[in-house]
C-alpha positions in Angstrom: 101.5 89.5 96.0 102.8 87.4 97.7 106.5 89.3 98.4 107.8 85.7 100.2 107.6 83.7 96.9 110.2 86.3 95.6 113.8 84.7 96.8 115.2 88.1 97.8 112.6 89.3 100.5 111.8 88.1 103.8 109.7 88.5 106.6 111.6 89.3 109.9 109.0 89.6 113.2 109.8 93.1 114.7 111.8 94.2 111.2 109.3 96.9 110.1 106.5 95.2 111.8 107.2 91.5 110.0 106.3 93.5 106.6 108.1 91.6 103.0 111.5 93.3 102.5 114.7 93.3 100.8 116.9 90.9 102.3 119.4 92.2 104.2 117.5 96.0 104.3 115.0 97.7 105.9 113.4 98.2 101.9 110.1 97.8 101.5 109.9 95.6 97.4 106.9 98.0 96.6 109.5 100.5 96.7 111.2 99.2 94.0 107.8 98.8 91.7 106.7 101.9 92.6 110.4 103.5 90.8 109.4 101.3 88.0 106.1 102.6 87.4 107.6 106.3 87.0 110.0 104.7 84.2 112.9 105.2 86.5 115.4 102.5 85.0 117.0 100.2 87.7 120.6 101.9 87.3 118.4 105.2 88.0 116.9 103.3 91.5 120.6 102.4 92.7 121.8 105.6 92.5 118.8 106.2 95.7 119.2 103.1 96.8 123.2 102.5 96.6 123.1 99.4 99.4 121.0 97.3 96.7 122.5 94.9 93.7 121.6 95.8 90.6 120.3 92.3 90.2 118.6 92.6 93.4 116.6 95.1 91.5 116.7 93.8 88.6 115.5 90.8 90.0 112.2 92.5 92.1 111.0 94.3 89.7 111.1 91.5 87.1 109.4 89.0 89.9 106.8 92.1 90.1 105.8 91.9 86.8 105.3 88.8 86.4 102.8 88.2 89.1 100.8 91.5 87.7 100.5 89.3 84.1 99.0 86.3 86.3 96.3 88.6 87.7 93.3 88.4 85.8 
């Protein structure tokens, strides 16, 4: 999955080794995907990551779900 196609994601050289992270954080987007796979709601995820916005969590999880649907 190319995370950089998501508006909520950035990759900054020297920040988390240049890996994709949620903009303005050091949180890798895969963490939010795993949270959803474990059945946690966006609200439950927000409780673990209070620096994020609920809209950001939903947008990243929706992006990941859409990308996974495109994989044959």
